[in-house]
C-alpha positions in Angstrom: 75.8 31.3 132.5 79.2 33.2 132.5 79.4 33.8 128.5 75.4 35.6 128.4 76.6 37.7 130.5 79.7 38.9 128.5 77.5 39.0 125.4 75.1 41.8 127.1 77.8 44.2 128.5 76.4 47.2 128.7 78.1 50.9 127.8 77.8 51.6 131.6 79.6 48.4 132.5 82.5 49.4 130.4 83.1 52.3 131.8 82.6 51.6 135.5 84.7 48.8 134.6 87.6 51.1 133.4 86.5 53.9 135.6 85.8 56.4 132.9 82.7 58.0 131.9 79.9 56.6 129.1 80.5 60.0 126.9 84.2 58.9 126.4 83.4 55.5 126.0 81.0 56.3 123.1 83.8 58.7 121.9 86.3 55.3 121.6 84.0 53.2 119.8 82.6 55.5 117.5 86.1 57.4 116.6 84.6 60.5 117.1 85.4 63.7 119.6 88.2 64.6 121.4 89.6 61.7 123.6 93.2 60.7 123.5 94.6 57.8 121.6 95.6 55.5 124.6 92.0 55.7 125.8 90.4 55.3 122.9 93.1 51.7 122.7 92.1 51.4 126.0 88.2 51.3 125.2 88.6 49.1 122.4 90.8 46.5 124.0 88.7 46.3 127.0 85.7 45.2 125.0 87.8 43.7 122.6 88.8 41.0 125.7 85.2 40.3 126.5 83.9 38.8 123.4 80.9 41.2 123.2 82.2 43.7 120.9 79.3 42.8 118.3 76.9 43.6 121.2 78.1 47.1 122.3 78.3 48.5 118.8 74.6 47.7 118.2 74.2 49.5 121.7 76.3 52.4 120.7 74.3 52.9 117.4 71.3 52.7 119.0 72.1 55.0 122.1 73.8 58.0 119.5 70.6 58.2 117.0 69.1 61.4 118.4 66.2 61.8 116.0 67.7 65.7 116.2 68.8 67.8 112.8 70.6 70.8 113.5 70.3 73.6 111.4 73.2 76.5 111.6 72.2 80.0 110.9 74.6 83.5 111.6 74.8 85.0 114.7 72.9 88.5 113.1 69.9 86.6 112.9 68.9 87.6 116.0 68.4 90.9 115.0 67.1 90.7 111.4 64.0 89.7 109.8 65.8 88.2 107.3 62.3 86.0 105.1 65.0 83.7 103.0 66.4 81.9 106.6 62.6 82.1 108.3 61.3 80.2 105.2 64.1 78.4 104.8 64.0 77.3 108.6 60.1 76.3 107.6 61.1 74.1 105.0 63.6 72.4 106.6 60.9 71.7 109.9 58.1 70.3 107.9 60.0 67.7 106.2 62.0 67.0 109.2 59.0 66.9 111.4 57.2 64.2 108.4 60.1 62.3 108.8 60.1 62.2 112.6 63.2 64.7 113.6 63.2 67.8 115.3 65.0 71.0 114.7 67.6 72.4 116.7 69.2 76.0 115.8 73.0 76.4 116.1 74.8 79.8 115.8 77.7 80.0 114.2 80.1 82.0 112.5 83.5 82.9 110.7 85.0 83.6 114.1 83.0 81.7 116.3 82.3 77.8 116.1 81.8 76.9 119.7 78.0 76.0 119.7 78.1 73.9 117.0 81.4 71.9 118.6 79.1 71.6 121.8 77.0 70.5 120.0 78.7 67.6 117.9 80.6 66.7 121.2 77.6 65.8 122.9 76.2 64.0 120.3 72.7 66.4 120.3 72.2 65.8 116.8 72.5 63.3 113.7 72.9 65.7 111.1 73.7 69.5 109.9 72.5 71.7 107.6 74.2 75.0 107.0 71.9 77.5 105.9 74.8 79.8 103.9 78.2 78.6 102.2 81.0 80.8 103.1 84.6 80.5 101.5 86.9 78.2 103.8 83.9 77.4 106.1 85.6 76.6 110.0 82.1 74.6 110.4 83.0 72.4 107.6 86.0 71.3 109.2 84.6 70.4 112.6 81.5 68.6 111.0 84.2 66.5 109.3 86.2 65.7 111.8 83.3 64.8 113.7 82.4 62.9 110.8 78.3 64.0 111.1 76.3 64.0 107.5 76.0 67.6 106.1 73.9 69.3 103.6 75.1 73.3 102.6 72.8 75.7 101.7 74.0 77.3 98.8 77.1 76.9 96.0 80.6 75.4 97.6 83.9 75.1 95.2 84.3 71.7 96.3 81.9 69.4 94.5 82.3 66.6 97.6 79.7 69.3 99.5 76.2 68.1 99.4 74.7 71.2 98.1 71.6 72.7 97.2 71.3 76.5 96.0 69.1 79.0 93.6 71.0 79.8 90.5 72.1 83.0 91.8 74.3 83.7 89.0 71.5 83.3 86.5 69.0 85.2 88.5 71.4 88.5 88.4 72.4 88.2 85.5 68.8 88.2 84.2 67.7 90.9 86.0 71.0 92.9 85.0 69.9 92.3 81.4 66.6 93.2 81.7 67.2 96.6 83.6 69.9 97.1 80.5 67.0 96.5 77.8 64.8 99.2 79.9 67.2 101.4 79.0 69.3 101.9 82.1 73.2 102.1 81.7 74.8 103.3 84.9 73.5 100.3 87.2 75.2 100.6 90.7 75.4 97.2 92.5 75.3 97.3 96.4 76.1 93.9 98.0 76.9 92.0 100.7 80.0 90.8 102.3 81.8 88.5 99.6 82.4 86.2 102.4 79.3 84.1 101.6 79.4 82.8 98.2 75.5 83.9 97.4 77.1 87.4 97.2 79.9 86.6 94.8 77.4 84.9 92.5 75.8 87.8 92.7 78.5 90.2 91.2 79.7 87.5 88.7 75.6 87.4 86.9 75.8 91.1 87.3 79.1 91.6 85.7 78.5 88.9 83.0 75.4 90.9 81.6 77.2 94.2 81.4 79.6 93.4 78.0 76.2 91.9 76.0 75.2 95.8 75.9 78.7 97.2 75.6 79.0 98.7 79.2 82.2 98.5 80.6 83.0 97.4 83.9 83.2 100.2 86.2 84.3 99.5 89.7 83.4 103.0 91.1 79.6 101.6 90.8 80.2 98.7 93.0 80.6 98.2 96.7 80.3 94.9 98.6 80.6 94.0 102.3 77.7 96.5 103.0 76.0 94.4 106.3 75.8 97.5 108.8 73.9 100.5 109.0 76.9 102.8 108.7 78.3 100.8 105.7 75.1 101.0 104.0 74.8 104.6 104.2 78.7 105.3 103.1 78.5 102.7 100.1 75.0 104.8 99.3 76.9 108.0 99.0 79.9 106.9 97.2 77.6 105.2 94.4 75.3 108.5 94.0 78.4 110.5 93.1 78.6 108.4 90.4 75.3 109.2 89.2 74.2 105.9 88.5 70.9 105.5 87.0 69.9 102.2 88.4 70.4 101.3 91.9 70.8 97.1 92.1 70.5 95.7 95.5 72.0 92.3 96.5 69.1 91.3 98.8 65.7 92.6 100.2 67.4 94.1 103.5 69.5 96.1 101.7 66.9 97.1 98.9 64.3 97.8 101.7 66.9 100.4 103.6 68.1 102.0 100.3 64.4 102.7 99.6 63.8 104.8 102.8 67.5 106.6 102.7 66.4 107.9 99.2 63.3 109.0 100.5 65.0 110.8 103.0 67.0 112.1 100.6 64.0 113.3 98.4 65.3 111.1 95.2 62.7 109.9 93.6 62.1 106.1 92.8 62.0 105.7 89.6 61.7 109.2 88.4 65.2 109.9 89.5 66.6 106.7 90.3 65.7 103.0 89.7 65.8 100.2 92.5 65.6 96.6 91.9 66.8 93.6 94.3 68.5 90.5 93.4 65.7 88.7 96.3 62.2 89.7 96.8 60.2 89.4 100.5 57.7 90.7 102.0 59.6 93.8 102.5 59.7 94.9 99.1 56.2 95.2 98.8 55.6 97.7 101.5 57.5 100.4 100.2 56.7 102.9 97.9 56.7 102.1 95.1 57.2 97.9 95.5 60.5 97.3 94.3 61.0 94.8 91.1 63.0 92.0 92.4 64.1 88.2 91.6 61.8 85.3 93.4 63.2 82.2 94.7 61.3 79.5 96.6 63.1 79.3 100.6 61.0 77.4 101.9 61.2 74.7 98.8 65.3 75.5 98.8 65.0 74.3 102.8 62.7 71.1 102.2 64.8 69.6 99.6 68.1 70.4 101.4 66.2 68.6 104.4 65.1 65.7 102.2 68.5 65.5 100.6 70.5 65.1 104.5 67.9 62.6 105.5 68.5 60.8 102.3 72.3 60.8 103.3 71.6 59.9 106.4 69.7 56.7 105.0 72.4 55.4 102.9 71.1 56.6 99.9 73.3 57.8 96.9 72.3 61.5 96.0 72.7 64.3 93.5 75.2 66.3 95.2 74.9 69.5 93.7 71.0 70.3 93.4 70.2 73.7 91.7 66.7 75.5 92.3 65.2 78.0 89.9 63.8 81.9 90.5 61.7 84.4 88.5 62.3 88.2 88.0 59.0 89.9 88.7 59.0 93.9 87.8 57.3 96.6 89.7 57.0 100.2 89.8 60.5 101.0 91.0 61.9 100.4 87.7 59.1 101.5 85.1 
């Protein structure tokens, strides 16, 4: 009888016997979370002394499966309509629901990862999808610390990072080449912060296309780090001073705002200045004229990222880098 009781010991009983919380016991058994090495050793030694280690490990594994997935999004999502993230979210949610998972949202930036750390330390999620790839992303350090499976949407220089991306370099390269073929020679590029690798890749594609048409790189025709309305206004003013014949915008939000700013300045598109975007959305169909843009299937990208994460959770072998295609759509803004 005594042996039977020992082998059915619960996490709650361990916590009571040692005078610690159930969370502390779970962290000690899993190796995840912040507790002292002395406490971790004490819990494991007690479990070993009871002879119930296999049963306790099985109980811990079962109790820590949350059937939740987390999507990390930038804080400014709450202030802006970002169709790309919204569609990615839709794709992730659909696949997660099909597999019996719910989705949690988590706001995180390069300077604030507190919400993510709270989710991880409280074991609220089984896996994480990062909606944007950043250089030196502190979120990756946290995920590795807690040993939580994850997938990045975007490109990472670290080939060991599971990642799903659109071919941003190829898309930017092809759009720039088409604009050059249409006769543009002074293509000005306005892009967001290079903290995100997507913007670095868009710049790389733009620069790759120029030499094929004998166009020298001109840094006066390039502005990056444009995130706020004030930055956009300053960047646009500086670029217009260089008399470009085309403005290539890094994303749909920038292109929409640029079209409004040009209209306010009585600059006609495309008669006075062509405009194109390296990401397409419904925003660009509401401008006059409609803006030429690169189309990506953001919903499919989210679906692919979620399937990859679920395969990792299931212990399956996965291709750690998957790249999706694109389509360049020419509209009236470049004709």
